[in-house]
N, C-alpha and C positions, 0 to 999 in steps of 0.2 A: 504493500500500500504506500509506504514511504517513498519507494522508487517511482511509483506511479505519479505521486504528487510532485516530486522533484522534476520528473520529466515534463509534465505539463506547465510547471512554473518556468522552466527553462524555455519552453516553446513560447509562452506568453511574453517573457522578457525579450526574446528575439523579435517577435512581432511588434512589440512596443518600440523597440529600438529602430526597427525598419521604418515604422510609421513616423517616428519623430524625425528620422533622417530625411524622409520624403516630404515632410510638412513644409509648405512655403514659408519663407521668412516674412516677418512683419517688422518693418524698420521705421522708427520715428525720430531717430537721432542722427543728423548728418555728420559725416566725417570732418567737414570743413564748410565754412560759409565765408564768401567774399562779398564785397560791396562795390558796385559801380557808382559813378558820380551822379547818375540820374536814372530814371526808370528805363528799362530796356525794352526796345521794340524789335530788335533784330540781333542776330548773332551768327557766328560761324566758328567751327573748331577745326583747325588745320595744323597738323604736325605739333600737337600739344600746346598750341597757342590759341587762346580763346579770345575772339574778337567780339566786343559787345557794343552794339549800336544803340545809343540812348536817344531820349527826347530832349536832351540838354546840350545840343550842339557839340557833342563829344563822342569820339570813338575810343573806348577804353580797351586796352590790350593786356591780357593776363598770361604770363608764362607759367604753365602748370608745373613743369619740372622744377623751375627755380622758385616757385611759390611766391611770386611777386608781380605787381603791376609794372608794366613798362611805360615809357613816355606815351601819353595819349595823343591822338590827332584831334585838334580843335578846329571847329568851323565857326564862321561868323554868325551873329544873330540875323534873323530875317524879318522882313516887313510883312505885316498882314493888314487886312482891312480894319483891324481893331487896334493895332499897335505897331510902332516902328522898330521895336526890339523884342522879338520873341525867339527863344532858343530853337534851333533847327532840329529836325528829326532825321535820324540815320535809318534809311529803309532797308539797305542790304549791304553786305560786305563779302568780298571774295578775294582770294589770294592765289597767284600763280607764280611760283618761284619767288623772286624778290620784288614782284609787282603786286600792288593792292588796288582793288576796284571798289569804289564806294558810291552808292546811290543815295543822294540826300535831297531833302527839301530845301528850296531857296525862296526868294521873295514871292509873296502871293501864290504860294503853293506850287511854284514852278519846280521842275526836277532837273538836277544837275548830276552828271556822272564824272567822278574824279578818279584820276590814276595817280598813284604814289609809287615811289621806288625806295627800297630799303637802302639806307646809307648809315653805316656805323650803328649807333644805338637808336636811330629814329627813322622817320619816313619823310621824304621830300616830295613835294607836289611836282608831277611831270606835266599834267594837263588837266583841264576841266572843260566840260562841254554842256551846253544847255540842250535838254531834250524837248522836242516839240510837244510831246505827249505828257500832259500833267498827271495822267493816271499810271505812269510807269511805277511798277511795284518791286521788281527784283532784277538783279543783273549778275551775270557770271562771265568770266573769261571763257572763250572758246580756245583761243591761243593768245599770244602776247599782243597781237595786232587787232584782234576782233573780240567783241563782247556780244552776248545775247541778252536782250532786255524784254521782260514781259510787261503787259499792261492789263488794266482792269477789264478791257474788252476781249480778253483771251486771244490776244495777238502777240507774236514775238517779233522782234526787230534785231537784225544783225547790224551792229555799229562798227564801222571802221574807225579805230581809235586814232589813226594818224590824220585822216581827213575830217574826222568828227561828223561823219554823215551816216545816215541809215542806208545800207546798200541792199537790203533784202528784208521782206516782211512776209509773215504767214499768219493767217487767221484760222483757228481750229474749229470754232463753232460760234453760234450766236449767244450761247450761254455765257454768263460772266465768269471771269477768271477766279480761281481759288488759290493755287500755289504752284510753284514748279521747282524741281531740283535737277541738278546735273550729275552725271555719273563720274566716276573717278578718272576715266580716260577722256572725258570731255568730248565725247562724240555723240552722246544721246542725252535727252532730257525726258523727264516725266512731268507732264503738265496737266492740271486738272481743271474741270469746269463745274459750275454749280449744278449742272444736270446729273452729277454723279459719275461722270466719265473721265478717265485718265488716258491721255494719249502718250505713247512712247514714240518720240520723234528723233530721227537720225539727223544730227546737225551737219554731217558731211554730205550725205545724199540729198538732204532737204526733203525727206519723205517720212510720212507717218508709218511706223512699222507695226504698231499694235494699237487697237482701240479697246480699252478695258472698261467694261460696264460694271463698275463696283456697286453703285447705289442708284436709287431713284430720287435722291434728294441732295442737299448741299453737303459739301465736304470741307475739310480744313487742312491741317498740316500734312504735307507729303514728305516721305523719306524714300530714297532710291539708292540702293547699294547692291552690288553683285547681281544685277538684273532682277532684284527683288524690290517690289513696291509696297510701301505701307502708307495707309491714309486713315484719318479719322473722319467721323461722320456725325451729322446732326441727329441721326437715327440711333444714337447710343451704341455704336459699334466701331471697332477698328477693323479695317480690311487689309488682307495680305494677298499679293499675287507673286508666286514663285514658280510659275508654270501652271498652277491651278489656283483658284480663288479659295480663300478661307476667311472666316470671320470670328472675331473675339468680342464678347458682349461687355457692355459697360453700364454704369448706373446713371450716366449723365452724357451730355454732348462730349465727344472726343475731340478736343481742340488741339492736341499735340500727340505726335507719335515719334518713335525713334527705333532704328534698327542697330544691332551690333554691327561691327565692321564686316564680319563674315555672314551677316544677314540670316543668322540662325536663331536669333533671339529678338523678341519684340517688347518694347515698353510703350505704354500709352496712358494718357490721363484718364482717370476714372473718378467721378463724383464731384460734387460742388466744392469740396475742400482740396481739390487738386491732388488726390492720391495718384500714385502711378502703379499700374499692374505690369509685372514682368513675366513673360511667357516664353517657353521653348516652343518654337513655331511648329516643328515637325510632330511632336507628341501632343501639343496643346496643353502641356503641363504648366501650371502656374508655379513660378519660382519665387516670387516675392511681391509684397505690397509695401510701397513706400509712402508714408504719410508726410507729405511735404509741408502742409500748412501754408502754402503759398497762394497767391492770386491765380487767376486762370493762366495756365502755362502756355507759352508760345514756342518752346523748344525743349526737346529731350535729347541728350547725347548719351549713348551707351557703348562702352568698349567691350571687346571680347573677354577681358579679364574681370568684368563685373563692375567697373566704375560707372556710375550714372551721374549725370549733371542735369539739374532741373533749373529752367529759366522762365520767369514770368514777367509781367509788366509791373516791375518793382525794382528796387536797387539790389536786392540780395540774390546771389547765385549759390546754389547748394550742391555739394558733392556728397555722394552716397556710395556704399559698398553693397552690392546685391548678390554676392556669392560668398 
């Protein structure tokens, strides 16, 4: 009888240990918190440098490995119909080698595209150009001489950075623009419309390669890595395309998504308090819940080793470990 009890006690302990090991993490304490100079409306993470576009006429630059802010890039204040001195908004940031591309607001809601070059410990302005379209939303380098810019009308423009002129444009649909991302090799973009459709567009051939019907309603933040697309939706879901469509439920509108670099793990905003759910995509296993306590998130960065960065329209950036 005693052996029988010991045997089943051992089995129970093994099952308990296995269940505990498989239980998803619940995390409420960040590893680190840093503060930008103003509320953040855009960002980009490239080679362990975090670029933070604010609504305070400033692009803050944080070196993750060195754990310090570098010299920021400051822009002049702008004129509006209500004031002669309002801080400018930084709408998007991209970097290619030692070149930086920044899309900003200027006087009376005009859009300007700036190019900077890395010099010693700072950035020097190479050029700036006025964009005819006031609804320009995001810009990426295609190469050192060409940028691709999106606008609210779901159109993209190729900008020759030397002549400062639009040399090609393409409209995807009559539905309004949501977001777009460029892949690592800079030959394709994933661009979304409020109709719930994402287009995979080849920047070299200038052809749409795939039309992905994710949802029937409005979408939000797109991520695009290793030919995998992630997107959030007003319909309380995050969608994934990695050859096939799959969906992950949420309790609230999914305003932000993030893929790991290998595109095997998905993180997305969940709930009114901006929790983040982390899932293994293949098995649909929940790995972690991160209780950020932040405002509505506008960006999530997830590394292969489990570091997660959450960014919202506020000054604080939070770093988490989800493995």
